[in-house]
C-alpha positions as CSV (number, residue, x, y, z in Angstrom):
1,M,76.3,112.7,91.4
2,T,77.7,115.3,93.8
3,H,76.9,118.9,93.4
4,I,79.5,121.4,92.7
5,S,79.0,125.0,92.9
6,K,79.4,127.1,89.5
7,R,81.2,129.8,91.6
8,V,84.7,130.2,90.7
9,V,87.4,129.8,93.4
10,S,90.7,131.6,93.1
11,T,93.8,129.6,92.3
12,A,95.4,130.5,95.7
13,T,92.3,129.2,97.5
14,L,92.4,126.0,95.5
15,K,96.0,125.5,96.4
16,Q,95.3,125.9,100.0
17,I,92.3,123.6,99.8
18,D,94.6,121.0,98.1
19,E,97.3,121.3,100.7
20,L,94.6,120.8,103.5
21,I,93.3,117.6,101.8
22,L,96.8,116.3,101.4
23,A,97.6,117.1,105.2
24,S,94.4,115.1,106.1
25,F,96.2,112.1,104.6
26,T,99.7,112.6,105.8
27,D,99.5,114.5,109.1
28,T,96.9,112.0,110.9
29,G,96.8,108.5,112.0
30,T,94.7,105.8,110.5
31,K,91.8,106.1,113.0
32,E,91.7,109.7,112.8
33,R,91.9,109.7,109.0
34,Q,88.8,107.1,108.9
35,Q,86.9,109.4,111.2
36,I,87.4,112.6,109.2
37,F,86.6,110.8,105.9
38,R,83.5,109.3,107.3
39,E,82.4,112.6,108.5
40,L,83.3,114.5,105.4
41,L,82.2,112.1,102.7
42,T,78.6,110.9,102.2
43,K,77.8,107.4,101.8
44,T,77.4,108.0,98.2
45,E,80.7,109.6,97.8
46,R,82.4,106.8,99.5
47,L,80.8,104.4,97.3
48,M,81.8,106.5,94.2
49,L,85.4,106.5,95.5
50,A,85.4,102.7,96.2
51,K,83.9,102.0,92.8
52,R,86.6,104.0,91.1
53,L,89.4,102.2,93.0
54,A,87.9,98.7,92.2
55,M,87.6,99.7,88.5
56,L,91.3,100.7,88.5
57,S,92.2,97.5,90.2
58,L,90.2,95.2,87.9
59,I,91.5,97.1,84.8
60,Q,95.1,96.4,86.0
61,K,94.0,92.6,86.0
62,N,92.8,92.9,82.5
63,V,89.3,92.0,83.4
64,S,86.8,92.7,80.5
65,T,84.9,95.9,80.4
66,F,81.6,93.8,80.4
67,H,82.6,92.1,83.7
68,I,83.7,95.2,85.4
69,S,80.4,97.0,84.4
70,R,78.5,94.3,85.7
71,L,80.3,93.5,88.9
72,L,80.5,97.2,90.0
73,Q,77.0,98.1,88.6
74,V,78.6,101.0,86.6
75,S,78.0,101.8,82.7
76,P,80.3,100.2,80.3
77,S,81.1,103.7,79.0
78,T,82.4,104.5,82.3
79,V,84.6,101.6,82.3
80,A,85.8,102.3,78.9
81,R,86.5,105.9,79.9
82,F,88.6,104.8,82.8
83,E,90.4,102.1,80.5
84,V,91.5,104.9,78.1
85,E,92.5,107.1,80.8
86,V,94.7,104.4,82.3
87,D,96.3,103.9,78.9
88,Q,97.1,107.5,78.7
89,G,98.8,107.4,82.0
90,K,96.3,109.0,84.4
91,Y,95.9,107.3,87.7
92,R,99.5,106.0,87.6
93,H,100.1,106.8,91.2
94,T,96.7,105.3,92.1
95,S,97.3,102.3,90.3
96,A,100.9,101.7,91.7
97,W,99.3,102.0,95.3
98,L,96.5,99.6,94.3
99,S,99.0,96.9,93.1
100,T,100.5,96.8,96.7
101,Y,97.3,97.2,98.7
102,R,96.5,93.6,99.9
103,K,93.0,94.1,101.4
104,L,91.5,95.4,98.1
105,H,92.2,92.1,96.6
106,K,90.4,90.2,99.2
107,I,87.3,92.7,98.5
108,L,87.4,92.1,95.0
109,R,87.6,88.4,95.2
110,L,84.6,88.6,97.5
111,L,82.7,90.8,95.0
112,A,83.6,88.4,92.2
113,N,82.3,85.3,94.1
114,L,79.1,87.1,95.2
115,T,78.3,87.5,91.5
116,V,78.3,83.7,90.9
117,I,76.1,83.1,93.9
118,P,73.0,82.5,91.6
119,F,74.9,79.7,89.8
120,Q,76.3,78.1,92.9
121,A,73.4,78.4,95.1
122,R,72.2,74.8,94.8
123,R,75.7,73.7,95.8
124,N,77.1,76.1,98.3
125,S,75.6,78.2,101.0
126,F,76.0,82.0,101.0
127,A,78.1,81.8,104.2
128,K,80.4,79.2,102.6
129,I,80.9,81.4,99.7
130,V,81.8,84.4,101.8
131,N,84.0,82.5,104.0
132,E,86.0,80.9,101.1
133,S,86.6,84.5,99.8
134,W,88.2,85.7,102.9
């Protein structure tokens, strides 16, 4: 879990920070944006964001809480919390974006196929399973 200071930041400062974050999305090109986020976010923070995006995408596809939890290695209570929040309308913009983002579907398919490797190992090689996913 990331550490957040307990010191309170003024509303005006928070607004400026929010604007700066949004500008990093809108006022930069793809490569520059990638470099910025790789510099600013730790590996753990990037993984946390990736899992959240994957969770939302899998919830949209009506994948069970148990399977999402197992696939992404998150607790069932975390998945359940996200499911409730999705039902309440939270993440509606993120969910709309996810439904149109094609590359994520390939990644999710790869993850799903990797979870069945122990059951397919006798019939298929790891490389074959990965290649079929892409």
